[in-house]
C-alpha positions as CSV (number, residue, x, y, z in Angstrom):
1,M,-22.2,-50.2,-216.7
2,T,-23.8,-53.2,-214.8
3,R,-24.7,-53.1,-211.1
4,K,-21.8,-55.4,-210.4
5,Q,-19.3,-53.1,-212.1
6,L,-20.8,-50.1,-210.3
7,A,-20.4,-51.9,-207.0
8,Q,-16.7,-52.6,-207.8
9,Q,-16.1,-49.0,-209.0
10,S,-17.8,-47.3,-206.1
11,G,-17.0,-49.7,-203.3
12,I,-20.7,-49.9,-202.4
13,S,-22.2,-53.4,-201.9
14,L,-24.5,-55.0,-204.5
15,A,-27.2,-55.4,-201.9
16,Y,-27.1,-51.8,-200.9
17,L,-27.1,-50.6,-204.5
18,A,-30.2,-52.8,-205.1
19,R,-32.0,-51.1,-202.2
20,V,-31.1,-47.7,-203.4
21,E,-32.2,-48.5,-207.0
22,G,-35.4,-49.9,-205.7
23,G,-36.1,-46.8,-203.6
24,T,-36.0,-48.7,-200.3
25,G,-32.5,-47.6,-199.1
26,N,-31.4,-44.3,-197.8
27,I,-28.1,-42.9,-199.1
28,S,-25.7,-40.5,-197.6
29,L,-24.1,-37.5,-199.4
30,G,-20.7,-39.3,-199.2
31,L,-22.0,-42.5,-200.9
32,L,-23.9,-40.3,-203.5
33,H,-20.6,-38.6,-204.3
34,R,-18.9,-42.0,-204.8
35,L,-21.7,-43.1,-207.2
36,A,-21.4,-39.8,-209.1
37,L,-17.7,-40.4,-209.6
38,S,-18.1,-44.0,-210.7
39,L,-20.8,-43.0,-213.2
40,N,-18.9,-39.9,-214.3
41,L,-21.8,-37.7,-213.6
42,P,-21.9,-34.4,-211.7
43,L,-23.2,-34.7,-208.2
44,E,-25.9,-32.2,-208.9
45,N,-27.5,-34.6,-211.4
46,F,-28.7,-36.6,-208.4
47,L,-30.2,-33.7,-206.6
48,A,-33.2,-31.5,-207.2
49,R,-32.1,-28.0,-208.3
50,A,-33.7,-24.7,-209.2
51,E,-34.7,-24.1,-212.8
52,T,-32.2,-22.0,-214.6
53,H,-33.1,-22.3,-218.2
54,G,-36.4,-20.3,-218.2
55,A,-39.9,-20.9,-219.4
56,D,-39.0,-21.7,-223.1
57,F,-36.8,-24.6,-222.0
58,T,-39.5,-26.0,-219.8
59,L,-42.1,-25.8,-222.6
60,I,-39.8,-27.4,-225.1
61,L,-38.9,-30.2,-222.7
62,E,-42.5,-31.0,-222.0
63,H,-43.4,-31.0,-225.7
64,L,-40.5,-33.4,-226.4
65,K,-41.7,-35.7,-223.6
66,R,-45.0,-36.3,-225.4
67,Q,-43.4,-37.2,-228.7
68,S,-42.9,-40.8,-230.1
69,P,-39.4,-42.1,-230.5
70,L,-39.8,-41.7,-234.3
71,E,-40.8,-38.1,-234.0
72,L,-37.9,-37.4,-231.6
73,T,-35.5,-38.7,-234.2
74,R,-37.0,-36.4,-236.8
75,I,-36.8,-33.4,-234.5
76,R,-33.2,-34.1,-233.6
77,R,-32.2,-34.5,-237.2
78,Q,-34.0,-31.3,-238.3
79,L,-32.4,-29.4,-235.4
80,F,-28.9,-30.6,-236.2
81,D,-29.4,-29.8,-239.9
82,Q,-30.7,-26.3,-239.2
83,V,-27.8,-25.3,-237.0
84,D,-25.2,-27.2,-239.1
85,L,-24.0,-29.4,-236.3
86,R,-23.4,-32.5,-238.4
87,P,-20.4,-32.9,-240.7
88,T,-20.8,-34.2,-244.2
89,R,-18.9,-37.2,-245.5
90,A,-16.9,-34.9,-247.7
91,K,-15.0,-33.6,-244.6
92,Q,-13.4,-37.1,-244.4
93,R,-13.5,-37.1,-240.6
94,I,-14.9,-40.6,-240.0
95,A,-15.6,-42.2,-236.6
96,L,-16.2,-45.9,-236.2
97,L,-18.5,-46.9,-233.3
98,G,-19.5,-50.2,-231.9
99,I,-18.7,-52.6,-229.0
100,R,-15.5,-54.7,-228.8
101,G,-15.1,-57.4,-231.4
102,V,-17.0,-55.6,-234.2
103,G,-13.8,-54.8,-236.1
104,K,-13.1,-51.1,-235.6
105,S,-9.3,-51.5,-235.0
106,T,-9.0,-53.9,-238.0
107,L,-11.2,-52.2,-240.4
108,G,-10.1,-48.6,-239.5
109,P,-6.6,-48.7,-240.9
110,L,-7.8,-50.4,-244.2
111,L,-10.5,-47.7,-244.6
112,A,-8.1,-44.9,-243.8
113,E,-5.6,-46.2,-246.4
114,R,-8.3,-46.2,-249.1
115,L,-9.4,-42.7,-248.1
116,G,-5.8,-41.5,-248.0
117,V,-6.2,-40.1,-244.4
118,P,-4.6,-41.0,-241.1
119,F,-6.0,-43.6,-238.8
120,V,-6.2,-42.9,-235.0
121,E,-7.3,-45.3,-232.3
122,L,-8.7,-43.3,-229.4
123,N,-7.7,-45.8,-226.7
124,R,-4.1,-45.6,-227.9
125,C,-4.3,-41.8,-227.5
126,I,-5.7,-42.3,-224.0
127,E,-2.9,-44.7,-223.1
128,A,-0.3,-42.3,-224.4
129,E,-1.8,-39.5,-222.3
130,A,-2.0,-41.5,-219.1
131,G,1.2,-43.5,-219.6
132,I,-0.5,-46.8,-218.7
133,G,-3.0,-49.2,-220.4
134,V,-6.7,-48.7,-220.5
135,A,-7.3,-51.7,-218.2
136,E,-4.9,-50.1,-215.6
137,I,-6.6,-46.7,-215.9
138,L,-10.0,-48.3,-215.1
139,N,-8.6,-50.5,-212.3
140,V,-6.5,-47.8,-210.6
141,Y,-8.4,-44.5,-211.4
142,G,-11.9,-45.7,-212.3
143,Q,-14.4,-44.9,-215.0
144,H,-14.6,-41.2,-214.1
145,S,-10.9,-40.6,-214.9
146,Y,-11.1,-42.7,-218.0
147,R,-14.0,-40.7,-219.4
148,Q,-12.2,-37.5,-218.7
149,L,-9.2,-38.7,-220.6
150,E,-11.4,-39.9,-223.4
151,R,-13.0,-36.5,-223.8
152,R,-9.7,-34.7,-223.7
153,C,-8.1,-36.9,-226.3
154,L,-11.2,-36.6,-228.6
155,E,-11.0,-32.9,-228.4
156,R,-7.3,-33.1,-229.4
157,V,-8.1,-35.3,-232.4
158,V,-10.7,-32.9,-233.6
159,Q,-8.3,-30.0,-233.3
160,S,-5.3,-31.7,-235.0
161,H,-7.0,-33.9,-237.7
162,P,-9.3,-32.3,-240.2
163,K,-9.3,-35.6,-242.1
164,V,-9.0,-38.9,-240.1
165,V,-10.6,-42.3,-239.5
166,L,-11.1,-42.7,-235.8
167,A,-11.7,-46.0,-233.9
168,T,-13.6,-45.2,-230.7
169,G,-14.0,-47.1,-227.5
170,G,-17.3,-49.0,-227.3
171,G,-18.6,-47.1,-224.3
172,I,-18.1,-43.6,-225.7
173,V,-21.8,-43.4,-226.6
174,T,-22.8,-43.6,-222.9
175,E,-21.2,-40.2,-222.1
176,P,-23.7,-37.6,-223.6
177,A,-21.3,-34.6,-223.8
178,T,-18.5,-36.6,-225.4
179,Y,-20.9,-38.4,-227.8
180,E,-22.4,-35.1,-228.9
181,L,-18.9,-33.8,-229.6
182,L,-18.2,-36.9,-231.6
183,M,-21.4,-36.7,-233.6
184,S,-21.0,-33.0,-234.4
185,S,-17.4,-33.4,-235.5
186,F,-17.4,-36.7,-237.4
187,Y,-19.4,-38.6,-239.8
188,T,-20.3,-41.6,-237.5
189,V,-20.5,-45.2,-238.7
190,W,-21.9,-47.8,-236.3
191,L,-20.1,-51.1,-237.0
192,K,-22.2,-54.0,-235.9
193,A,-22.1,-57.8,-236.0
194,K,-23.9,-60.8,-234.5
195,P,-22.9,-61.3,-230.8
196,A,-21.5,-64.8,-231.6
197,I,-19.2,-63.3,-234.3
198,M,-18.0,-60.6,-232.0
199,F,-17.3,-63.2,-229.3
200,A,-15.3,-65.3,-231.8
201,R,-13.2,-62.2,-232.7
202,V,-12.5,-61.4,-229.1
203,M,-11.6,-65.1,-228.5
204,A,-9.1,-64.8,-231.4
205,Q,-7.4,-62.0,-229.5
206,H,-6.5,-64.5,-226.7
207,D,-8.0,-62.3,-224.0
208,A,-6.9,-63.6,-220.6
209,R,-10.1,-62.4,-219.1
210,I,-12.1,-65.2,-220.9
211,A,-9.3,-67.8,-221.2
212,R,-11.1,-70.2,-218.9
213,P,-14.1,-72.1,-220.4
214,Q,-16.4,-71.2,-217.4
215,L,-15.9,-67.5,-218.2
216,R,-16.8,-67.7,-221.9
217,G,-20.5,-68.1,-221.4
218,E,-20.6,-65.1,-219.2
219,A,-18.5,-63.1,-221.7
220,L,-20.9,-64.0,-224.6
221,N,-23.9,-63.0,-222.5
222,N,-22.2,-59.8,-221.6
223,I,-21.7,-58.9,-225.2
224,A,-25.4,-59.5,-225.9
225,R,-26.4,-57.4,-222.9
226,T,-24.1,-54.6,-223.7
227,L,-25.3,-54.4,-227.3
228,E,-28.9,-54.4,-226.1
229,A,-28.2,-51.6,-223.6
230,R,-26.4,-49.4,-226.1
231,Q,-28.2,-50.1,-229.3
232,H,-30.5,-47.1,-229.1
233,L,-27.4,-44.9,-228.8
234,Y,-25.5,-46.6,-231.6
235,E,-28.6,-46.1,-233.8
236,L,-28.0,-42.3,-233.7
237,A,-25.0,-42.7,-235.9
238,D,-25.1,-41.5,-239.5
239,M,-24.6,-44.9,-241.0
240,A,-25.0,-48.5,-239.8
241,F,-22.6,-51.1,-241.4
242,D,-22.8,-54.9,-240.7
243,T,-19.4,-56.6,-240.6
244,S,-20.8,-60.1,-240.2
245,G,-19.7,-62.7,-242.7
246,R,-17.2,-60.5,-244.4
247,S,-13.4,-60.4,-244.3
248,A,-11.7,-57.1,-243.2
249,E,-10.8,-56.4,-246.8
250,Q,-14.3,-57.0,-248.0
251,C,-15.6,-54.7,-245.3
252,A,-13.2,-52.0,-246.2
253,R,-14.2,-52.1,-249.9
254,A,-17.9,-52.1,-249.1
255,L,-17.7,-49.3,-246.5
256,F,-15.5,-47.2,-248.8
257,A,-18.1,-47.6,-251.6
258,A,-20.9,-46.8,-249.2
259,L,-19.2,-43.6,-248.0
260,A,-18.2,-42.6,-251.6
261,A,-21.8,-42.9,-252.6
262,L,-22.8,-40.3,-250.1
263,D,-20.6,-37.6,-251.6
264,G,-22.7,-34.8,-252.9
265,E,-25.8,-36.3,-251.4
266,P,-28.0,-33.8,-249.6
267,H,-28.1,-34.7,-245.9
268,S,-31.8,-34.3,-245.2
269,A,-33.7,-36.0,-242.5
270,G,-34.8,-38.6,-245.0
271,T,-31.4,-39.4,-246.4
272,R,-29.0,-38.9,-243.5
273,R,-29.1,-42.4,-242.1
274,A,-27.5,-45.0,-244.4
275,K,-27.3,-48.8,-244.0
276,S,-24.9,-51.3,-245.5
């Protein structure tokens, strides 16, 4: 979420947010509560609290802080493997990740048809639950309510679909608890493409928000900034698949083949992440 979006969601001015972020502004508990709601974080995350996890947690945390990003990736994969948190491809519960315009809603049904499993779009589940569109949920109730609905709907999909292809919202990776549930319940595929290609796909949807030429440059920059901000989260997915320069049908064939090639493959730290 950008500072401008946070200001709109919380009702706090951009200038004041900049001072708080820079450590030069004081903030009341009431304003802190509004920030917590807008960011969908518990208020206690902003406040110092007594240690409740014990000495082991503290030592483990300090050890992790000293590790390189590469070593942290190895530790996470080893931990997930040992406690069997990750699903294998054979379970056929596949989640497609990526920002808007990457092809999740188009590729998802084609892949599901090839796999012989249902296709579910998480945002449609959220809209059915709320009775209004995603844009209206965000405008009227805010990011906090949307993330709560997203989590609830994801839990329902996990409970009701042992085999499914799921298209997720682009920002699901920014909510740690929901992302962890997704990663532990699905084989995750990060769909990616060049920003210009994603922008062209969004343009083809005739989105009124970028209908005017003066808004298009800002929209393209926003795609690039969003991708840059979330890339380290998308990279946690089991597989990365580039949809650039391919038709939807070509992508479906290639992704189906890549997933089929994983059947029976041992999911060790060295083989878990696949690229296509």
